[in-house]
N, C-alpha and C positions, 0 to 999 in steps of 0.2 A: 338611502345610502347604507352600505354595509360598514360596520365598524372596522377600523384598521387593527389588524392583529399585531401585537407587539411581542417580541421574544422576551422570555423571562430574563430578569437582570442577571441571574446566576449563569445562564447559558451565554449571554453576551460577554460577561466577565471571563468565563472560561475560554471563549474564542479569542478574546483580546490577550489573555495570558499566553495561549498557545502561539499566537503571532509574535508576541514579545520574546518568548523563549526561543522560537525559531530564529528570529533576527539576532538575538544575543549569541546564539551558538552557531550561527550561519548554517542552520539546517534548512534544506530545501524541501518543501512539500510539493508533491506532484499530484495531479488530478486523476480522476478515474479514467478519462479517455487516454491520458498518457500512459497509465499503468497497463491498460488493455492493449495499447499499441506495442509496448515493450515486451509484454509477456506473451501475447498472441493467443489468448483464450478469451472466452466470454466472461461477463461479470458473474453469471450464476456459478461458473466453475470457480472463480476466485472466491466468491462468497462461501462455497462449500469447503474449499481449501482453508479459508480463514477459520471456519467453524471447527475443522479437524486439526487445526494447529499446524498446517502444512504451508501456510503463506502468511506474511506479516499482516497484522491487523491494521485496519485503516483508523485514522483519527477523524473526529468530527470537527469541521472547521466551518463555521457559519452555516450549519445545516447541510453541508456537503461532505462527501468522503474525500480524504486526502491521505497520502502515504508519505512516509519519510523516504526520500530518494535513496539514501545510503542503505536502508534496509532492503529496498527492492533490488538495488545493485548487488548486494551481498547474496540475496536469494538467487538471483540469476547466476552469479559466479559459482554458487554451490551446486548447480544442476550437474548431473553426471554427464561426462563426455560420451557422446554416442559412438558405439563401436561401428567400424566399417567392415565390409566384406573383406576377408583376407587377413584381418587382425588375428594375431595369435591368441589362443584362449589363455586367459589369465589363470594361473594356478591359485587355488584356494588354500590359504594358510591355515 
C-alpha cells in the first residue's frame, strides 16, 4: 500500500482562509475551464499573459487555479473595441 499524501497544514489553512474571505465578501471564484471559455484563448496564452502582467493572476484554491470573477470581467471590459471597415480614422491628439 502506498502512503496517503497529506497536504501541509499551512496550505490547507490558506485555502480555507481564501474560501472564508470569498464568502464574506461575496467574491465569486471561477475555474480555469470557465476562464478559457470566456476569454477564448488557450491556457498557455493566459499563462504567458499572467507572467507579462497583461492578465489577472490566478489564485491557488485547493491545489487548483481559480480567478476572481470581477477581475476577469474588468479585464474583458477593458479590451479595445475592434474597428470596423469604414470607421473614420481617429485623430491622434
